[in-house]
C-alpha positions as CSV (number, residue, x, y, z in Angstrom):
1,M,1.4,-8.1,-31.4
2,L,-0.1,-10.1,-28.6
3,L,2.5,-8.7,-26.2
4,L,1.4,-5.2,-27.1
5,V,-2.2,-6.2,-26.4
6,A,-1.2,-7.7,-23.0
7,L,0.7,-4.5,-22.2
8,S,-2.3,-2.3,-23.0
9,A,-3.4,-2.6,-19.3
10,I,-0.1,-0.8,-18.4
11,I,0.4,1.5,-21.3
12,G,-3.2,2.9,-21.2
13,P,-3.0,4.2,-17.6
14,F,0.5,5.5,-18.1
15,I,-0.5,7.5,-21.2
16,F,-3.8,8.8,-19.9
17,L,-2.9,9.5,-16.2
18,V,0.8,10.3,-16.3
19,L,1.5,11.8,-19.7
20,L,-1.9,13.4,-20.5
21,R,-2.6,14.2,-16.9
22,M,-6.2,13.0,-17.0
23,S,-8.2,12.3,-13.9
24,A,-8.6,8.7,-12.9
25,V,-12.3,8.8,-13.8
26,K,-11.5,9.6,-17.4
27,G,-8.1,8.0,-17.8
28,M,-9.1,4.6,-16.3
29,T,-12.4,4.6,-18.1
30,Y,-10.6,5.0,-21.4
31,S,-8.0,2.4,-20.4
32,A,-10.7,-0.1,-19.3
33,A,-12.6,0.4,-22.6
34,I,-9.4,-0.3,-24.6
35,V,-8.5,-3.4,-22.6
36,I,-12.0,-4.8,-22.8
37,L,-12.2,-4.3,-26.5
38,L,-8.8,-6.0,-27.1
39,A,-9.8,-8.8,-24.7
40,L,-12.9,-9.5,-26.8
41,T,-11.2,-9.3,-30.1
42,A,-7.4,-10.1,-30.0
43,W,-7.5,-12.3,-26.9
44,G,-10.7,-14.2,-27.7
45,M,-12.5,-13.7,-24.4
46,E,-16.2,-14.4,-24.5
47,G,-18.6,-11.6,-23.8
48,K,-20.1,-13.4,-20.8
49,V,-16.6,-13.8,-19.2
50,V,-15.8,-10.1,-19.8
51,F,-19.1,-9.0,-18.3
52,A,-18.6,-11.2,-15.3
53,S,-15.1,-9.7,-14.9
54,I,-16.6,-6.2,-15.0
55,L,-19.2,-7.1,-12.3
56,Q,-16.4,-8.7,-10.3
57,G,-14.4,-5.5,-10.5
58,T,-17.4,-3.4,-9.5
59,H,-18.0,-5.6,-6.5
60,K,-14.3,-5.4,-5.5
61,A,-14.4,-1.6,-5.9
62,L,-17.2,-1.4,-3.4
63,T,-15.0,-3.3,-0.9
64,I,-12.3,-0.6,-1.3
65,V,-14.9,2.2,-1.1
66,F,-16.0,0.8,2.2
67,I,-12.5,1.0,3.5
68,L,-12.1,4.6,2.3
69,F,-15.4,5.5,3.9
70,G,-14.3,4.0,7.2
71,A,-10.9,5.8,7.1
72,I,-12.5,9.2,6.4
73,V,-15.3,8.6,9.0
74,L,-12.7,7.9,11.7
75,L,-10.6,11.0,10.8
76,N,-13.6,13.3,10.5
77,T,-15.0,12.0,13.8
78,L,-11.7,12.7,15.5
79,R,-11.6,16.2,14.0
80,H,-15.0,16.9,15.5
81,T,-14.1,15.6,18.9
82,G,-10.9,17.6,18.9
83,A,-8.7,14.5,19.0
84,V,-6.8,15.4,15.8
85,D,-5.7,18.8,17.2
86,R,-4.5,17.0,20.3
87,I,-2.6,14.4,18.2
88,N,-1.0,17.1,16.2
89,Q,0.1,18.9,19.4
90,G,1.6,15.6,20.5
91,F,3.6,15.3,17.2
92,R,4.8,18.9,17.6
93,G,5.8,18.0,21.1
94,I,8.2,15.4,19.7
95,T,9.3,17.7,16.8
96,G,8.0,20.4,14.6
97,D,10.3,19.3,11.8
98,M,8.2,18.0,8.9
99,R,10.9,15.7,7.7
100,V,10.9,13.8,10.9
101,Q,7.1,13.9,11.1
102,V,6.8,12.1,7.8
103,I,9.0,9.3,9.0
104,I,7.1,8.8,12.2
105,V,3.6,9.2,10.8
106,A,3.8,7.8,7.2
107,F,6.7,5.3,7.4
108,L,6.6,3.9,11.0
109,F,2.9,4.3,12.0
110,G,1.8,3.4,8.5
111,S,3.9,0.3,8.7
112,L,2.2,-0.7,11.9
113,I,-1.2,-0.3,10.3
114,E,0.1,-2.3,7.2
115,G,1.3,-5.1,9.5
116,A,-2.1,-5.4,11.1
117,S,-4.4,-4.7,8.1
118,G,-3.0,-4.3,4.6
119,F,-5.6,-3.7,1.9
120,G,-4.4,-0.2,1.3
121,T,-5.5,1.0,4.7
122,P,-2.2,2.7,5.8
123,A,-2.2,5.4,3.1
124,A,-5.9,6.1,3.8
125,V,-5.1,6.7,7.5
126,T,-1.7,8.4,7.4
127,G,-2.4,10.7,4.5
128,P,-5.2,12.6,6.3
129,L,-3.1,12.7,9.5
130,M,-0.2,14.4,7.6
131,F,-2.8,16.7,5.9
132,A,-4.0,17.7,9.3
133,L,-0.4,18.4,10.4
134,G,-0.1,21.0,7.6
135,F,1.2,19.0,4.7
136,H,0.0,19.9,1.2
137,P,-2.6,17.3,0.1
138,L,-0.5,16.2,-2.9
139,A,2.5,15.8,-0.5
140,A,0.4,13.8,2.0
141,A,-0.9,11.4,-0.6
142,T,2.5,10.9,-2.3
143,L,4.4,10.4,0.9
144,A,1.8,8.0,2.3
145,L,2.0,5.8,-0.7
146,I,5.8,5.7,-0.9
147,A,6.1,5.0,2.8
148,D,3.7,2.0,2.6
149,S,6.3,-0.2,1.0
150,S,8.8,-2.1,3.2
151,A,6.0,-3.4,5.4
152,V,3.9,-4.7,2.5
153,P,5.4,-8.2,2.1
154,F,4.4,-8.9,5.7
155,G,1.2,-6.9,5.7
156,A,-2.2,-8.2,7.1
157,V,-0.3,-10.5,9.4
158,G,1.9,-12.1,6.8
159,T,-0.8,-12.6,4.1
160,P,1.4,-11.9,1.0
161,V,3.8,-14.6,2.1
162,N,1.4,-17.2,3.6
163,V,-1.2,-16.8,0.9
164,G,0.8,-15.4,-2.0
165,L,3.2,-18.4,-1.9
166,S,0.7,-21.0,-0.9
167,N,0.4,-22.5,-4.4
168,L,4.1,-23.4,-4.7
169,P,5.6,-26.9,-4.2
170,G,6.7,-27.4,-0.6
171,A,4.6,-24.5,0.7
172,G,4.3,-24.6,4.5
173,T,5.5,-23.0,7.7
174,A,9.2,-23.8,7.1
175,F,9.1,-22.6,3.5
176,F,7.3,-19.4,4.4
177,H,9.8,-18.8,7.2
178,D,12.8,-19.1,4.9
179,I,11.3,-16.8,2.2
180,A,10.5,-14.2,4.9
181,V,14.1,-14.2,6.1
182,K,15.4,-13.9,2.5
183,T,12.9,-11.1,1.8
184,T,14.1,-9.1,4.9
185,M,17.7,-9.7,3.7
186,V,17.0,-8.3,0.3
187,D,15.1,-5.3,1.9
188,L,18.2,-4.4,3.8
189,F,19.5,-3.0,0.5
190,A,16.2,-1.4,-0.4
191,G,13.9,-0.6,2.5
192,T,16.7,0.9,4.5
193,F,16.7,3.9,2.2
194,I,12.9,4.6,2.2
195,P,13.1,7.1,5.1
196,F,15.8,9.1,3.2
197,I,13.9,8.9,-0.1
198,L,10.8,10.3,1.7
199,V,12.8,13.2,3.0
200,I,14.2,13.9,-0.6
201,I,10.7,13.8,-2.1
202,L,9.3,16.1,0.6
203,T,12.1,18.7,0.5
204,M,12.8,18.8,-3.3
205,F,9.2,18.5,-4.6
206,F,7.2,20.3,-1.9
207,G,9.7,22.6,-0.1
208,K,9.8,26.3,-1.0
209,E,13.6,26.3,-1.2
210,K,15.1,23.4,-3.1
211,K,18.4,23.1,-1.2
212,L,20.4,19.9,-1.1
213,S,21.2,20.6,2.5
214,N,17.5,20.2,3.4
215,F,17.7,16.5,2.9
216,L,21.4,15.8,3.3
217,E,21.4,16.9,6.9
218,L,18.8,14.2,7.6
219,L,20.9,11.5,6.1
220,P,22.4,10.1,9.3
221,W,19.1,10.0,11.2
222,T,17.1,8.5,8.3
223,L,19.7,5.8,7.7
224,M,19.6,5.0,11.4
225,I,15.8,4.7,11.3
226,G,15.9,2.7,8.1
227,I,18.4,0.2,9.4
228,T,16.5,0.0,12.7
229,Y,13.4,-1.0,10.8
230,T,15.0,-3.4,8.2
231,G,17.5,-4.8,10.6
232,S,15.0,-5.5,13.3
233,A,12.7,-7.0,10.6
234,F,15.4,-9.4,9.7
235,V,15.8,-10.4,13.4
236,Y,12.0,-10.8,13.8
237,A,11.8,-12.9,10.6
238,M,14.5,-15.2,12.0
239,L,12.7,-15.5,15.3
240,F,9.0,-15.6,14.4
241,G,8.4,-16.0,10.7
242,P,6.4,-13.7,8.5
243,E,3.2,-12.9,10.5
244,F,4.5,-10.2,12.9
245,I,7.5,-8.7,11.1
246,S,6.0,-5.4,10.1
247,I,4.2,-5.0,13.4
248,F,7.3,-5.6,15.6
249,A,9.7,-3.8,13.3
250,S,7.5,-0.7,13.1
251,I,7.0,-0.6,16.9
252,T,10.8,-0.9,17.3
253,G,11.3,1.9,14.8
254,L,8.7,4.1,16.5
255,I,10.4,3.8,19.9
256,V,13.8,4.7,18.4
257,A,12.5,7.5,16.2
258,T,10.5,9.1,19.0
259,L,13.3,9.0,21.6
260,T,16.0,10.3,19.2
261,A,13.8,13.0,17.8
262,K,12.8,14.3,21.3
263,K,16.5,14.4,22.3
264,G,17.6,15.8,18.9
265,W,20.1,13.0,18.3
266,L,21.6,13.1,14.7
267,L,19.1,15.9,13.9
268,P,19.8,19.6,13.0
269,K,18.9,22.2,15.6
270,K,16.7,24.2,13.2
271,E,13.3,22.6,12.5
272,W,12.3,22.4,8.8
273,K,8.8,23.6,8.1
274,D,9.3,24.7,4.5
275,A,6.5,22.6,3.1
276,L,3.6,23.8,5.3
277,K,0.5,24.8,3.4
278,D,0.3,28.6,2.8
279,D,-3.0,28.9,4.7
280,F,-2.1,26.6,7.5
281,K,-2.2,27.9,11.1
282,V,-0.9,26.1,14.1
283,D,-3.5,25.8,16.8
284,T,-1.7,27.1,19.8
285,K,-4.7,26.6,22.2
286,Q,-3.8,23.7,24.5
287,S,-6.4,20.9,24.3
288,D,-8.0,19.6,27.5
289,M,-8.0,16.1,26.1
290,S,-5.1,13.8,27.1
291,L,-2.8,12.5,24.4
292,A,-3.6,8.9,25.4
293,K,-7.4,9.5,25.0
294,A,-6.8,11.2,21.6
295,W,-4.8,8.2,20.4
296,L,-7.1,5.6,21.9
297,P,-9.3,5.1,18.8
298,Y,-6.3,4.3,16.7
299,I,-5.0,1.9,19.4
300,I,-8.5,0.3,19.4
301,M,-8.4,0.1,15.6
302,I,-5.0,-1.8,15.6
303,A,-6.2,-4.1,18.4
304,L,-9.4,-4.9,16.5
305,L,-7.5,-5.6,13.3
306,L,-5.2,-8.0,15.1
307,L,-8.1,-9.7,17.0
308,T,-9.9,-10.3,13.7
309,R,-6.8,-11.8,12.1
310,V,-5.0,-13.6,14.9
311,I,-7.6,-15.3,17.1
312,P,-9.2,-18.1,15.0
313,E,-12.7,-17.9,16.7
314,V,-12.9,-14.1,16.0
315,T,-11.6,-14.5,12.5
316,A,-14.2,-17.2,11.7
317,F,-17.0,-15.1,13.2
318,T,-16.1,-11.9,11.3
319,Q,-15.7,-13.8,8.0
320,K,-19.0,-15.6,8.2
321,A,-21.4,-13.3,10.1
322,I,-22.1,-11.0,7.2
323,D,-20.7,-12.5,4.0
324,L,-21.4,-10.5,0.9
325,T,-19.0,-12.6,-1.3
326,W,-20.2,-13.1,-4.9
327,T,-19.2,-16.6,-6.1
328,N,-19.0,-17.8,-9.7
329,I,-20.5,-14.5,-11.1
330,L,-22.9,-15.1,-14.0
331,G,-22.1,-18.8,-13.6
332,V,-18.5,-18.4,-14.7
333,E,-16.3,-20.8,-12.6
334,G,-13.6,-19.1,-10.7
335,I,-14.8,-15.5,-11.2
336,T,-15.5,-14.6,-7.5
337,S,-15.2,-11.5,-5.3
338,D,-14.8,-11.9,-1.6
339,W,-16.4,-9.4,0.9
340,E,-16.7,-10.5,4.5
341,L,-18.1,-7.3,5.8
342,L,-17.1,-7.5,9.5
343,Y,-13.6,-8.7,8.5
344,S,-13.0,-5.7,6.3
345,P,-10.8,-2.9,7.6
346,G,-13.6,-0.6,6.7
347,A,-15.8,-2.1,9.4
348,V,-13.0,-1.9,12.0
349,L,-12.5,1.8,11.1
350,V,-16.2,2.6,11.5
351,V,-16.3,0.7,14.8
352,S,-13.2,2.6,16.0
353,A,-15.0,5.9,15.1
354,I,-18.0,4.9,17.3
355,F,-15.6,3.9,20.1
356,A,-13.9,7.3,19.7
357,V,-17.0,9.3,20.8
358,I,-17.5,6.8,23.7
359,V,-14.0,6.9,25.2
360,Q,-13.7,10.7,24.5
361,R,-17.2,11.3,26.0
362,K,-18.5,13.2,23.0
363,S,-21.9,13.2,21.3
364,F,-22.8,10.5,18.7
365,S,-23.8,13.3,16.4
366,N,-20.1,13.7,15.6
367,V,-20.1,10.2,14.0
368,A,-23.3,11.1,12.0
369,K,-21.9,14.4,10.8
370,A,-18.6,12.6,9.9
371,S,-20.5,9.9,8.0
372,K,-22.3,12.5,5.8
373,E,-19.1,14.3,5.1
374,S,-17.4,11.1,4.2
375,L,-20.1,9.9,1.8
376,L,-19.8,13.1,-0.1
377,S,-16.0,12.9,-0.4
378,I,-15.8,9.4,-1.9
379,K,-18.2,9.7,-4.8
380,T,-15.6,10.5,-7.4
381,A,-13.2,7.9,-6.0
382,G,-16.0,5.3,-6.3
383,V,-16.4,5.9,-10.0
384,S,-12.6,5.8,-10.6
385,L,-12.3,2.5,-8.7
386,I,-15.1,0.8,-10.7
387,A,-13.3,1.6,-13.9
388,T,-9.9,0.6,-12.5
389,L,-11.1,-2.7,-11.0
390,A,-13.0,-3.6,-14.2
391,L,-9.7,-3.3,-16.1
392,V,-7.8,-5.3,-13.5
393,Q,-10.3,-8.2,-13.5
394,V,-10.5,-8.4,-17.3
395,F,-6.7,-8.4,-17.4
396,T,-6.5,-11.1,-14.7
397,N,-9.2,-13.3,-16.0
398,S,-8.0,-13.2,-19.6
399,G,-6.8,-16.8,-19.4
400,I,-10.4,-17.8,-19.9
401,N,-10.5,-17.4,-23.6
402,A,-11.4,-19.3,-26.8
403,N,-7.9,-18.9,-28.4
404,D,-6.1,-21.2,-25.9
405,L,-3.9,-18.3,-24.8
406,T,-2.4,-17.9,-21.3
407,S,-3.6,-14.9,-19.4
408,M,-2.2,-11.5,-20.2
409,P,-0.1,-11.4,-17.0
410,E,1.5,-14.8,-17.7
411,Y,2.1,-13.8,-21.3
412,I,4.0,-10.7,-20.2
413,A,5.9,-12.7,-17.6
414,H,7.1,-15.3,-20.1
415,A,8.1,-12.5,-22.6
416,L,10.2,-10.9,-19.8
417,A,11.8,-14.2,-18.8
418,S,13.0,-15.0,-22.4
419,T,14.5,-11.5,-22.5
420,F,16.5,-11.5,-19.2
421,G,17.5,-15.1,-18.9
422,S,20.3,-15.6,-16.4
423,M,20.1,-12.0,-15.3
424,W,16.6,-12.6,-14.0
425,I,17.6,-11.7,-10.4
426,F,17.5,-8.0,-11.5
427,A,14.1,-8.4,-13.3
428,A,12.3,-10.4,-10.6
429,P,11.3,-7.4,-8.5
430,F,9.9,-5.6,-11.5
431,L,7.6,-8.6,-12.3
432,G,6.3,-8.4,-8.8
433,E,6.0,-4.6,-9.2
434,L,4.1,-5.0,-12.4
435,G,1.7,-7.4,-10.8
436,A,1.0,-5.1,-7.8
437,F,0.7,-2.1,-10.2
438,I,-2.1,-3.8,-12.1
439,T,-3.9,-5.7,-9.4
440,G,-3.3,-3.4,-6.5
441,S,-2.3,-6.3,-4.2
442,A,1.1,-7.7,-3.3
443,T,-0.8,-11.0,-2.4
444,V,-2.5,-11.3,-5.8
445,S,0.8,-10.3,-7.6
446,T,2.6,-13.1,-5.7
447,L,-0.1,-15.6,-6.3
448,T,-0.1,-14.8,-10.0
449,F,3.6,-14.6,-10.6
450,S,5.4,-16.8,-8.0
451,P,5.0,-20.0,-10.0
452,I,6.5,-18.2,-13.0
453,Q,9.3,-16.8,-10.8
454,L,10.1,-20.3,-9.4
455,N,10.1,-21.8,-12.9
456,I,12.5,-19.2,-14.2
457,A,14.8,-19.6,-11.2
458,N,14.9,-23.4,-11.7
459,Q,15.6,-23.0,-15.5
460,T,18.4,-20.5,-15.0
461,G,19.9,-22.0,-11.8
462,I,19.4,-18.8,-9.8
463,N,18.7,-19.2,-6.0
464,S,14.9,-19.6,-6.1
465,D,14.5,-18.2,-2.5
466,L,16.1,-15.0,-3.6
467,V,14.0,-14.8,-6.7
468,L,10.8,-15.2,-4.7
469,A,12.1,-12.6,-2.2
470,G,12.6,-10.3,-5.2
471,Q,9.0,-10.9,-6.2
472,L,7.8,-9.9,-2.7
473,V,10.0,-6.8,-2.6
474,G,8.9,-5.8,-6.0
475,A,5.2,-6.2,-5.1
476,A,5.9,-3.9,-2.2
477,A,7.3,-1.3,-4.6
478,G,4.2,-1.7,-6.9
479,N,2.1,-0.6,-3.9
480,M,3.4,3.0,-4.5
481,I,2.0,3.3,-8.0
482,C,-1.0,1.0,-8.0
483,V,-3.8,3.0,-9.5
484,H,-6.5,2.1,-7.1
485,N,-4.2,2.8,-4.1
486,V,-3.5,6.1,-5.7
487,V,-7.2,6.8,-6.2
488,A,-7.8,5.9,-2.5
489,A,-4.9,8.0,-1.1
490,S,-5.9,11.0,-3.2
491,A,-9.6,10.8,-2.2
492,V,-8.9,10.9,1.5
493,V,-7.0,14.1,1.3
494,G,-9.4,15.8,-1.1
495,M,-7.3,15.2,-4.2
496,S,-9.7,13.2,-6.4
497,G,-8.9,14.0,-10.1
498,K,-5.2,14.6,-9.5
499,E,-4.2,10.9,-9.5
500,G,-1.8,11.4,-12.4
501,D,0.1,14.1,-10.4
502,V,0.6,11.6,-7.6
503,I,1.8,8.8,-9.8
504,R,4.4,11.1,-11.4
505,K,5.8,11.7,-7.9
506,T,5.7,8.0,-6.8
507,L,7.0,6.4,-10.1
508,G,10.6,7.3,-9.5
509,P,10.8,5.9,-6.0
510,A,9.0,2.7,-7.1
511,I,11.5,2.1,-9.9
512,L,14.4,2.9,-7.6
513,Y,13.0,0.5,-5.0
514,G,12.9,-2.2,-7.6
515,I,16.4,-1.5,-8.7
516,L,17.7,-1.7,-5.1
517,G,15.8,-4.9,-4.6
518,G,17.5,-6.4,-7.7
519,V,20.9,-5.2,-6.6
520,G,20.3,-6.6,-3.1
521,G,19.4,-10.0,-4.6
522,F,22.4,-10.0,-6.8
523,I,24.8,-9.3,-3.9
524,L,23.2,-12.0,-1.8
525,L,23.7,-14.5,-4.6
526,F,27.4,-14.5,-3.7
527,F,26.8,-15.3,0.0
528,L,24.0,-17.8,-0.2
């Protein structure tokens, strides 16, 4: 009975969003109400703790809304300055094939942003870019979420590893380095196939003609790009540790993908454009803006993200200058929500929009106009996120109760462990995936479940490094289906209210990614 109560945080969203196709506003509100009621009754949480958790969720929702606002402001500003049209001309100069564009934009450029930022920023940036290239909004949101996966364990300059594993015995530089290497080894069996999976989803779900040849003819090129990314990630993990894996691997992939696409290596001669929106018209008018100037705001964005996360003095300033963190909400110890305003990717995105009009020599009215448009477009997403994060925080804080029960996440984890036993290597990624699905963070998932993963590995005699690597790979897969990521990705392409449609498209790849991660871990058991 208690297991069913704990699983309500998963079952509710699945029923309301996926099966009943409700909007996130309705579906997550109903789900949150059910979880809150069960937390108060069956789990024995006090009303004060539940209310503090709801306030914590509301505060965290505002931090995500701010990131969404920044992403949409930057995109709308670049639309008004004409930079988006110039960027699109640049992509078409490389290739007009939408299958190749999705790899370059969503997978590789998105991975670069993930490596620098994390926090759901990649999908919020690459989704609108694909929409501007002519992708259907549902396709743009879906593909942006699936693409933001392999880079996640090393996102935000290695945060899921360095912070997510920080509460384990022996945590330190050498330990993090070893786990990073093992994670990239496991991802050779999973992440390598993400480019091909993206092409399958694009052609079979969004193409007008559902032909197998539409994705099979891209198999050689996508596998080359996949192994370029995961193979170079393994090398960078060996050389540098977790911090710069996603950044360096994505840059390597971008160079290889751009050069091979321009020369047509391993690509069919006919460009595939079968998923273009019906009303989309290619702007044939040549822009007078240089491609470098059009891209400069995104380059500034990545540079600012890295500066605020790599240089200690800049990090300290941005974390302390405007600190809106809410500590020990309602006096409940440990219920806290962090929000260092200048450190947030949202602030970096807004600053990048301001730099855009400066470097492109346009009027500041473009930023003002973009800001008004952006505020209007995130209203529905804001309500959805408040309900979603309220559920997440009640679920996460459920260990604070009068019945001496472990938290709901831990209860689920122990139930899974007793079921799988010595075959845990296959289940480890799915525990990480479950954590990311609920919390929306690979870091929080790893912080929550890595001690349990380590305990199970020690009890069963399985290589603990591979089990922890499975946790990180699974947390990356959970990024595809996490409700608040889906809400954010849908909002930036004008798809608020269609979150269930997105999850139905991303659920299969998320499960497949978890399976491949488990298989990879199992194979590596025989070599390590």
